[in-house]
KEKE-3310 file (N, C-alpha, C; in steps of 0.2 Angstrom, whole numbers, plus 5000, padded with zeros to 4 digits):
npx = (4865:4868:4880:4886:4900:4903:4907:4895:4884:4871:4871:4867:4868:4872:4885:4894:4909:4914:4909:4915:4929:4928:4924:4937:4946:4942:4944:4959:4961:4955:4952:4949:4958:4956:4942:4941:4948:4939:4927:4933:4936:4923:4917:4926:4924:4910:4901:4892:4893:4902:4913:4914:4917:4930:4937:4935:4926:4910:4894:4885:4895:4904:4895:4892:4905:4907:4896:4902:4912:4904:4899:4911:4915:4905:4895:4883:4888:4882:4867:4851:4843:4829:4833:4846:4861:4868:4883:4884:4887:4898:4902:4907:4918:4925:4928:4936:4948:4951:4954:4966:4973:4976:4979:4991:4998:4998:5007:5019:5023:5025:5036:5046:5047:5058:5061:5051:5041:5030:5028:5020:5026:5025:5031:5034:5036:5042:5042:5050:5039:5042:5049:5054:5042:5046:5058:5055:5047:5057:5066:5057:5054:5058:5051:5038:5022:5025:5019:5022:5025:5018:5016:5017:5015:5020:5020:5028:5035:5053:5055:5044:5044:5057:5054:5044:5051:5060:5052:5049:5038:5040:5049:5059:5065:5064:5075:5081:5091:5103:5101:5110:5121:5124:5130:5119:5112:5104:5102:5106:5112:5109:5116:5109:5107:5114:5111:5115:5111:5101:5096:5080:5066:5052:5052:5050:5054:5067:5074:5087:5097:5109:5119:5123:5124:5117:5105:5101:5101:5092:5079:5064:5065:5062:5064:5068:5064:5074:5078:5079:5092:5102:5099:5108:5120:5116:5114:5127:5134:5127:5131:5145:5146:5141:5128:5111:5097:5081:5069:5055:5047:5048:5047:5043:5039:5043:5034:5026:5034:5037:5025:5024:5034:5030:5020:5025:5030:5043:5060:5066:5075:5082:5084:5085:5078:5066:5058:5057:5047:5042:5054:5056:5044:5045:5040:5047:5064:5082:5091:5104:5117:5122:5137:5146:5135:5125:5111:5109:5101:5094:5092:5085:5088:5085:5096:5093:5087:5079:5078:5067:5064:5059:5065:5078:5081:5079:5089:5101:5102:5105:5118:5125)
npy = (5174:5157:5145:5128:5121:5106:5089:5083:5090:5093:5095:5106:5112:5106:5103:5101:5094:5102:5115:5115:5116:5129:5137:5135:5141:5154:5157:5157:5168:5180:5180:5188:5189:5195:5195:5181:5178:5183:5175:5162:5163:5166:5154:5145:5149:5147:5156:5170:5183:5181:5180:5192:5201:5195:5200:5213:5221:5226:5216:5218:5223:5212:5202:5208:5208:5194:5191:5198:5190:5178:5182:5186:5171:5166:5158:5153:5154:5150:5143:5149:5143:5142:5152:5151:5148:5137:5129:5128:5116:5121:5131:5122:5117:5129:5132:5122:5124:5137:5135:5127:5136:5147:5141:5136:5148:5153:5144:5145:5158:5155:5146:5154:5163:5161:5165:5162:5157:5148:5140:5128:5116:5108:5093:5084:5068:5057:5039:5024:5012:4999:5000:4996:4998:4998:5005:5017:5023:5022:5033:5044:5046:5055:5065:5062:5064:5077:5093:5104:5100:5093:5078:5071:5057:5050:5036:5028:5024:5026:5034:5042:5048:5054:5064:5071:5076:5084:5095:5100:5096:5086:5086:5076:5060:5042:5030:5013:5010:5020:5029:5031:5044:5059:5072:5081:5079:5085:5082:5077:5062:5055:5045:5035:5024:5007:4991:4974:4960:4946:4928:4923:4915:4904:4897:4884:4880:4884:4879:4872:4874:4882:4884:4892:4887:4875:4879:4887:4877:4867:4872:4881:4897:4914:4928:4945:4955:4958:4971:4977:4982:4974:4962:4958:4955:4944:4935:4934:4929:4915:4910:4909:4900:4889:4886:4881:4887:4885:4895:4901:4911:4928:4944:4961:4969:4973:4972:4961:4951:4949:4944:4932:4925:4924:4916:4904:4899:4897:4902:4918:4931:4945:4962:4962:4973:4974:4964:4967:4967:4954:4947:4951:4948:4934:4926:4925:4920:4925:4917:4916:4928:4935:4935:4950:4956:4970:4981:4998:5012:5027:5045:5055:5073:5089:5103:5118:5135:5139:5128:5114:5116:5105:5094:5097:5094:5082:5076:5081:5075:5062:5065:5067)
npz = (5088:5086:5080:5077:5072:5067:5064:5065:5059:5048:5032:5019:5005:4989:4980:4964:4957:4947:4950:4962:4959:4952:4964:4971:4962:4963:4977:4977:4968:4972:4986:5001:5015:5027:5029:5028:5041:5050:5048:5052:5065:5070:5067:5074:5087:5088:5092:5087:5095:5105:5097:5090:5101:5104:5092:5093:5086:5082:5082:5071:5062:5060:5055:5042:5036:5034:5026:5015:5012:5008:4996:4989:4987:4981:4986:4999:5016:5027:5034:5038:5053:5062:5077:5075:5066:5054:5047:5030:5016:5009:5018:5028:5020:5018:5031:5036:5027:5031:5043:5042:5036:5046:5057:5053:5051:5064:5069:5063:5068:5080:5079:5074:5085:5095:5109:5116:5129:5130:5119:5108:5100:5084:5080:5065:5060:5049:5046:5040:5034:5037:5048:5065:5078:5091:5091:5085:5096:5106:5101:5101:5114:5124:5122:5122:5129:5132:5135:5128:5115:5100:5092:5077:5067:5052:5040:5027:5011:5007:4996:4996:5008:5009:4999:5005:5015:5009:5003:5015:5023:5032:5047:5051:5046:5050:5049:5043:5036:5028:5014:4998:4995:4985:4975:4974:4986:5000:5012:5029:5038:5054:5065:5075:5083:5085:5083:5088:5078:5081:5083:5087:5096:5101:5119:5119:5106:5104:5115:5124:5114:5108:5098:5083:5070:5070:5075:5063:5054:5058:5060:5053:5046:5049:5040:5036:5022:5007:5006:5018:5029:5036:5030:5019:5026:5033:5023:5017:5027:5029:5017:5019:5029:5022:5024:5022:5025:5028:5023:5028:5030:5021:5026:5025:5037:5053:5064:5060:5059:5073:5077:5069:5075:5088:5085:5084:5071:5066:5068:5071:5063:5068:5076:5094:5100:5092:5098:5111:5122:5121:5124:5137:5145:5143:5133:5120:5117:5117:5106:5100:5096:5079:5072:5069:5063:5061:5063:5058:5064:5059:5059:5047:5042:5036:5033:5042:5044:5055:5063:5070:5087:5095:5089:5089:5102:5103:5094:5100:5112:5105:5101:5112)
capx = (4865:4874:4880:4891:4903:4907:4906:4888:4880:4868:4873:4861:4870:4875:4890:4898:4916:4915:4907:4921:4935:4927:4926:4944:4950:4940:4948:4965:4962:4951:4951:4951:4960:4953:4936:4942:4949:4934:4923:4936:4935:4916:4916:4929:4921:4904:4896:4894:4893:4909:4918:4914:4920:4937:4939:4935:4921:4902:4890:4883:4900:4905:4890:4894:4912:4905:4892:4906:4916:4901:4899:4918:4915:4899:4891:4881:4892:4879:4859:4847:4838:4826:4837:4853:4864:4873:4887:4882:4893:4903:4904:4911:4924:4928:4930:4942:4953:4953:4958:4972:4978:4977:4983:4998:5000:5000:5013:5025:5025:5028:5042:5051:5050:5063:5061:5043:5041:5024:5027:5018:5029:5023:5036:5031:5040:5041:5046:5048:5033:5045:5054:5052:5038:5050:5063:5052:5045:5063:5069:5053:5052:5061:5046:5032:5019:5026:5013:5024:5026:5013:5019:5013:5020:5018:5023:5028:5041:5059:5055:5040:5046:5062:5051:5040:5057:5063:5046:5048:5032:5042:5055:5064:5064:5068:5076:5085:5096:5105:5102:5115:5121:5126:5132:5114:5109:5104:5100:5110:5110:5112:5116:5105:5109:5117:5108:5116:5105:5099:5090:5075:5061:5050:5056:5049:5058:5074:5076:5094:5101:5113:5124:5120:5124:5112:5098:5099:5100:5087:5073:5063:5068:5059:5069:5066:5065:5081:5079:5082:5099:5106:5098:5114:5125:5115:5115:5134:5135:5126:5135:5152:5146:5139:5122:5106:5091:5074:5066:5047:5043:5051:5042:5045:5035:5045:5029:5023:5039:5035:5018:5025:5039:5027:5016:5031:5031:5050:5065:5066:5081:5080:5086:5081:5074:5060:5054:5059:5041:5041:5060:5054:5039:5047:5036:5053:5070:5086:5095:5111:5118:5124:5144:5147:5129:5121:5106:5108:5095:5097:5087:5088:5086:5088:5098:5087:5089:5075:5077:5062:5067:5059:5069:5086:5082:5080:5095:5106:5102:5109:5124:5128)
capy = (5169:5152:5138:5122:5119:5101:5085:5079:5095:5091:5100:5108:5114:5101:5106:5096:5094:5108:5120:5116:5119:5136:5139:5135:5147:5161:5158:5159:5174:5186:5180:5193:5185:5198:5191:5173:5177:5185:5170:5157:5164:5164:5146:5141:5150:5144:5160:5176:5189:5180:5181:5200:5203:5194:5203:5220:5224:5224:5210:5219:5224:5206:5199:5212:5205:5187:5193:5200:5184:5175:5187:5183:5165:5164:5153:5155:5150:5148:5143:5150:5137:5145:5158:5150:5146:5131:5129:5124:5112:5126:5134:5118:5117:5134:5132:5117:5128:5142:5132:5125:5142:5151:5137:5135:5153:5153:5139:5150:5164:5152:5144:5160:5166:5157:5166:5161:5151:5144:5139:5122:5114:5102:5088:5081:5063:5052:5033:5019:5007:4993:5001:4993:5003:5000:5009:5024:5025:5024:5038:5049:5045:5061:5072:5059:5067:5084:5098:5109:5096:5088:5074:5069:5052:5047:5031:5027:5021:5030:5039:5047:5051:5059:5069:5076:5080:5090:5099:5103:5093:5082:5088:5071:5054:5038:5024:5008:5009:5026:5030:5033:5051:5061:5079:5084:5077:5090:5080:5074:5056:5056:5038:5035:5018:5001:4985:4968:4955:4939:4923:4923:4910:4902:4894:4877:4879:4884:4874:4874:4874:4890:4884:4896:4883:4870:4883:4889:4871:4863:4876:4885:4904:4920:4934:4952:4957:4960:4979:4978:4983:4968:4955:4956:4953:4937:4931:4932:4924:4908:4907:4908:4894:4884:4884:4883:4888:4884:4901:4899:4918:4934:4949:4968:4972:4970:4970:4955:4946:4948:4940:4925:4923:4922:4910:4898:4896:4897:4907:4925:4934:4952:4965:4962:4979:4973:4960:4970:4966:4947:4945:4953:4943:4927:4923:4923:4921:4926:4910:4918:4934:4934:4938:4955:4959:4975:4985:5004:5017:5034:5050:5061:5079:5095:5109:5124:5141:5139:5121:5114:5115:5098:5089:5098:5091:5074:5075:5083:5069:5056:5066:5066)
capz = (5084:5087:5076:5080:5066:5069:5058:5065:5057:5042:5027:5015:4999:4986:4974:4961:4958:4943:4955:4968:4956:4952:4970:4973:4959:4965:4983:4975:4965:4975:4993:5007:5021:5033:5029:5031:5047:5055:5047:5054:5072:5072:5067:5079:5093:5089:5094:5084:5099:5108:5091:5089:5107:5103:5086:5094:5081:5083:5079:5064:5057:5059:5050:5036:5034:5033:5019:5010:5010:5004:4989:4985:4985:4977:4989:5006:5021:5033:5034:5045:5056:5069:5079:5075:5059:5054:5041:5023:5015:5007:5024:5031:5016:5019:5038:5036:5024:5035:5050:5041:5035:5051:5062:5050:5052:5070:5070:5059:5072:5086:5077:5073:5091:5099:5115:5118:5134:5130:5113:5107:5093:5081:5076:5060:5059:5045:5047:5035:5036:5039:5053:5072:5082:5098:5090:5086:5102:5110:5099:5103:5121:5128:5121:5123:5135:5133:5134:5123:5109:5097:5087:5070:5063:5046:5038:5020:5008:5008:4991:4998:5014:5006:4994:5010:5020:5005:5003:5022:5026:5037:5050:5052:5043:5054:5044:5047:5031:5026:5007:4995:4994:4979:4976:4975:4992:5004:5019:5033:5041:5060:5067:5082:5087:5080:5086:5086:5076:5085:5082:5093:5095:5107:5123:5116:5100:5105:5121:5126:5109:5107:5093:5077:5064:5072:5074:5056:5049:5060:5061:5048:5048:5047:5037:5033:5015:5005:5006:5025:5029:5038:5026:5015:5030:5035:5016:5016:5033:5029:5011:5021:5032:5019:5027:5017:5029:5027:5024:5028:5027:5021:5029:5025:5042:5059:5068:5057:5061:5080:5077:5067:5080:5093:5084:5083:5065:5064:5071:5068:5063:5069:5082:5100:5101:5089:5102:5118:5127:5122:5128:5145:5148:5142:5127:5117:5121:5111:5106:5100:5092:5073:5073:5065:5059:5065:5060:5060:5065:5058:5057:5042:5042:5032:5037:5042:5048:5060:5065:5075:5094:5098:5085:5091:5109:5102:5091:5105:5116:5102:5100:5119)
cpx = (4870:4874:4885:4894:4907:4903:4898:4882:4877:4870:4868:4862:4874:4879:4893:4905:4918:4914:4913:4927:4935:4927:4934:4948:4948:4943:4955:4966:4960:4950:4953:4952:4957:4946:4936:4943:4943:4928:4926:4935:4928:4915:4920:4926:4914:4899:4897:4896:4901:4914:4920:4917:4928:4940:4938:4931:4913:4899:4889:4889:4903:4901:4890:4900:4911:4901:4896:4911:4912:4900:4905:4918:4909:4894:4888:4887:4887:4871:4856:4843:4835:4829:4843:4855:4869:4877:4883:4888:4899:4906:4908:4918:4929:4931:4936:4948:4956:4957:4964:4977:4981:4981:4991:5002:5003:5006:5019:5028:5029:5034:5048:5051:5053:5063:5056:5043:5034:5022:5025:5021:5026:5029:5034:5037:5037:5046:5044:5043:5036:5048:5050:5048:5043:5054:5061:5051:5051:5066:5065:5053:5054:5055:5040:5028:5021:5021:5016:5026:5020:5017:5015:5017:5016:5023:5023:5034:5046:5057:5049:5041:5052:5059:5047:5045:5059:5058:5045:5041:5033:5048:5061:5061:5068:5068:5081:5091:5096:5105:5108:5115:5125:5128:5126:5110:5110:5102:5105:5108:5114:5111:5113:5106:5111:5114:5112:5109:5106:5095:5086:5069:5058:5053:5056:5052:5066:5077:5082:5099:5103:5118:5121:5119:5118:5106:5097:5097:5094:5081:5071:5065:5063:5064:5065:5067:5072:5082:5081:5089:5104:5105:5105:5119:5123:5115:5122:5136:5134:5130:5142:5152:5143:5132:5115:5099:5085:5070:5058:5043:5048:5046:5046:5042:5038:5039:5025:5029:5039:5030:5019:5030:5035:5022:5020:5031:5038:5054:5065:5074:5080:5084:5082:5076:5067:5055:5056:5054:5042:5048:5059:5049:5040:5044:5041:5059:5075:5091:5103:5111:5123:5131:5143:5142:5126:5116:5108:5102:5097:5091:5090:5085:5088:5091:5094:5090:5086:5072:5070:5065:5066:5063:5076:5087:5083:5087:5101:5107:5106:5116:5128:5129)
cpy = (5163:5146:5134:5120:5112:5095:5081:5084:5092:5096:5101:5109:5109:5105:5100:5098:5101:5114:5121:5118:5127:5140:5140:5141:5154:5163:5161:5166:5180:5185:5185:5190:5189:5195:5184:5172:5178:5178:5163:5158:5163:5157:5142:5142:5147:5149:5167:5182:5187:5182:5189:5202:5202:5198:5211:5224:5222:5218:5211:5219:5216:5202:5202:5208:5198:5187:5194:5194:5179:5177:5184:5176:5163:5159:5155:5151:5147:5147:5144:5144:5140:5151:5157:5150:5140:5132:5125:5121:5116:5129:5128:5117:5123:5135:5127:5120:5133:5140:5129:5131:5146:5148:5136:5142:5155:5149:5142:5155:5161:5150:5148:5163:5161:5158:5165:5156:5146:5141:5131:5120:5108:5098:5084:5075:5058:5045:5028:5014:5000:4993:4999:4999:5004:5004:5016:5026:5026:5030:5045:5050:5052:5066:5068:5061:5073:5088:5103:5106:5092:5084:5071:5064:5051:5042:5031:5024:5027:5035:5045:5052:5056:5066:5075:5080:5085:5095:5103:5102:5089:5085:5083:5064:5049:5032:5019:5006:5017:5025:5032:5041:5052:5069:5083:5083:5082:5089:5077:5068:5056:5049:5038:5030:5012:4996:4979:4964:4948:4934:4922:4918:4908:4898:4887:4875:4879:4879:4876:4875:4882:4890:4888:4891:4879:4873:4884:4883:4867:4866:4880:4893:4910:4926:4940:4952:4959:4967:4980:4978:4978:4962:4954:4953:4945:4932:4929:4928:4916:4906:4905:4902:4888:4881:4886:4882:4886:4890:4899:4905:4923:4940:4956:4972:4969:4968:4963:4949:4944:4943:4932:4921:4919:4916:4903:4894:4895:4901:4913:4928:4941:4955:4965:4967:4978:4969:4961:4966:4958:4944:4945:4948:4935:4923:4922:4923:4921:4920:4911:4925:4932:4938:4943:4958:4964:4977:4992:5008:5023:5038:5055:5068:5084:5100:5114:5129:5142:5132:5120:5112:5108:5093:5091:5095:5083:5072:5076:5078:5063:5058:5066:5058)
cpz = (5085:5082:5079:5074:5068:5064:5059:5061:5050:5038:5022:5008:4995:4980:4971:4961:4952:4947:4960:4965:4954:4958:4972:4968:4961:4972:4982:4972:4967:4982:4997:5013:5028:5034:5032:5037:5053:5053:5051:5062:5074:5072:5072:5087:5095:5092:5091:5089:5102:5103:5089:5095:5106:5097:5087:5089:5084:5078:5072:5059:5055:5054:5043:5033:5031:5027:5013:5008:5006:4997:4985:4984:4981:4980:4997:5011:5027:5031:5040:5048:5063:5071:5077:5067:5060:5047:5035:5022:5012:5013:5027:5027:5019:5027:5038:5032:5028:5041:5048:5040:5041:5056:5060:5052:5060:5073:5068:5065:5078:5085:5077:5080:5096:5107:5119:5123:5133:5123:5113:5100:5090:5077:5073:5058:5054:5047:5043:5037:5038:5046:5061:5075:5089:5096:5089:5091:5106:5108:5101:5110:5124:5127:5121:5129:5136:5131:5129:5116:5106:5092:5082:5066:5057:5042:5030:5017:5008:5002:4992:5003:5013:5002:4999:5014:5015:5004:5010:5024:5032:5041:5051:5048:5047:5049:5047:5041:5028:5018:5005:4994:4988:4980:4977:4981:4997:5011:5023:5038:5048:5063:5074:5087:5082:5085:5083:5083:5079:5082:5088:5091:5102:5112:5121:5111:5101:5110:5123:5121:5108:5101:5085:5071:5065:5072:5067:5052:5051:5061:5054:5051:5045:5046:5035:5026:5013:5005:5013:5025:5031:5034:5022:5020:5032:5029:5016:5021:5031:5022:5014:5025:5029:5021:5022:5021:5026:5028:5023:5027:5027:5022:5029:5032:5049:5064:5066:5059:5069:5081:5074:5071:5085:5092:5082:5076:5062:5069:5068:5068:5063:5075:5088:5101:5098:5094:5110:5123:5127:5126:5136:5148:5146:5136:5121:5120:5115:5112:5106:5096:5086:5074:5068:5060:5063:5060:5063:5060:5064:5058:5052:5042:5037:5036:5037:5046:5054:5061:5071:5082:5096:5095:5088:5098:5108:5099:5095:5109:5112:5102:5108:5121)
residu = (MET:ILE:TRP:GLN:PRO:ASP:SER:SER:LEU:GLN:LEU:PHE:VAL:LYS:ILE:ASP:TYR:LYS:GLU:LEU:ASN:VAL:LEU:GLN:LYS:ARG:ILE:ILE:SER:MET:LEU:ASN:TYR:ASN:HIS:LEU:ARG:TYR:PHE:TRP:VAL:VAL:ALA:ARG:GLU:GLY:HIS:LEU:THR:ARG:ALA:ALA:SER:MET:LEU:HIS:VAL:SER:GLN:SER:SER:LEU:SER:ALA:GLN:ILE:ARG:LYS:LEU:GLU:HIS:GLN:LEU:GLY:HIS:ASP:LEU:PHE:GLU:ARG:ARG:GLY:ARG:GLY:LEU:VAL:LEU:THR:GLU:VAL:GLY:GLN:ILE:ALA:PHE:GLU:HIS:ALA:ASN:GLU:ILE:PHE:SER:THR:GLY:ASP:GLN:LEU:LEU:ARG:ARG:LEU:ASN:LYS:ASP:ALA:ASP:ASP:VAL:ARG:HIS:VAL:LEU:ARG:VAL:GLY:ALA:LEU:ALA:THR:LEU:SER:ARG:ASN:PHE:GLN:ILE:SER:PHE:LEU:ARG:PRO:VAL:LEU:GLY:SER:LYS:SER:VAL:GLU:ILE:VAL:VAL:ARG:SER:GLY:SER:LEU:ALA:ASP:LEU:LEU:GLY:ALA:LEU:GLU:ALA:HIS:ARG:LEU:ASP:VAL:ILE:LEU:VAL:ASN:GLN:VAL:PRO:LEU:ARG:ASP:SER:ALA:THR:ASN:TRP:THR:ALA:HIS:ILE:ILE:ASP:GLN:GLN:GLU:VAL:SER:ILE:VAL:GLY:THR:PRO:ALA:ARG:VAL:GLY:ARG:LEU:ARG:ASP:MET:SER:LYS:LEU:LEU:ASN:GLU:HIS:PRO:ILE:ILE:LEU:PRO:THR:ALA:ASP:VAL:GLY:PHE:ARG:ASN:GLY:PHE:ASP:ALA:LEU:VAL:GLU:ARG:LEU:ASN:ILE:GLN:PRO:GLU:ILE:ILE:ALA:GLU:VAL:ASP:ASP:MET:ALA:MET:MET:ARG:VAL:LEU:ALA:ARG:GLU:ASP:ILE:GLY:LEU:ALA:VAL:LEU:PRO:PRO:ILE:VAL:VAL:THR:ASP:GLU:LEU:THR:ASN:GLY:ARG:LEU:ILE:GLU:ALA:CYS:LYS:LEU:PRO:ASN:ILE:GLN:GLU:SER:PHE:ALA:ALA:LEU:THR:LEU:LYS:GLN:ARG:PHE:PRO:ASN:PRO:ALA:LEU:ASP:ALA:LEU:LEU:ASN:GLY:VAL:ARG:GLN)
# end
């Protein structure tokens, strides 16, 4: 008997949220994980006979174990169609949960087995939604394309990412401003890079002008929002120089700053790494650097007894 557990299957059992809550409580209180593993292997392999061979049990015994799981959950997991079986809606839900449970378990064993040569590590990276994509790629480049590393990148606010880091749902957070620490802080900040901040614009707008004061006085300016680290330094600089720039846009997304600069709505104040491609192909040029203003890029990590080897390799490269 064969079935194919994929998203294209038509599902036949309808359950409401109340029934789903009852199902989840039953799973927590009385689930037999051996039965769940049998079900998971069959669903993953898509073939009952092949799964029975992998599990070293008879096909009839495997079918009996799955029936026991159905009895525990109070729902059928498969529906017979012709000579084969298809997953029901509850079966699809059970398969998704089983896949997460046992895949995570396999990752745990591989993570703790430091001597394994064929280990595939999952590197879970959090990045501020406002962070330069070029910087993220630069940091991750040593492991990009590696067959031994799977990279999962999640973007969000600093508060959300720190919560995920402390709950061990992330291995590292990439930021461009190190948060304030106190006695309860349990994360470490690794400074990865420091970039000078420049004024950039299209060749037509910048021309031959390189004088910072004239650039800031004569052209509209695209700035990052106040929560970006170097913005305070810029504000202090123009105050000292008694310059009142025409701020045409304040943007919390570096990718959007790139677009606005390319569209020539004004001069952008940002680290050159944000517009590396545009500087290389000549769509934008660097007019001048701002004195004594830098943006720091950092990686935030927790001290762990079993650190992720993929992350260790990246941080060791930074330290060297």
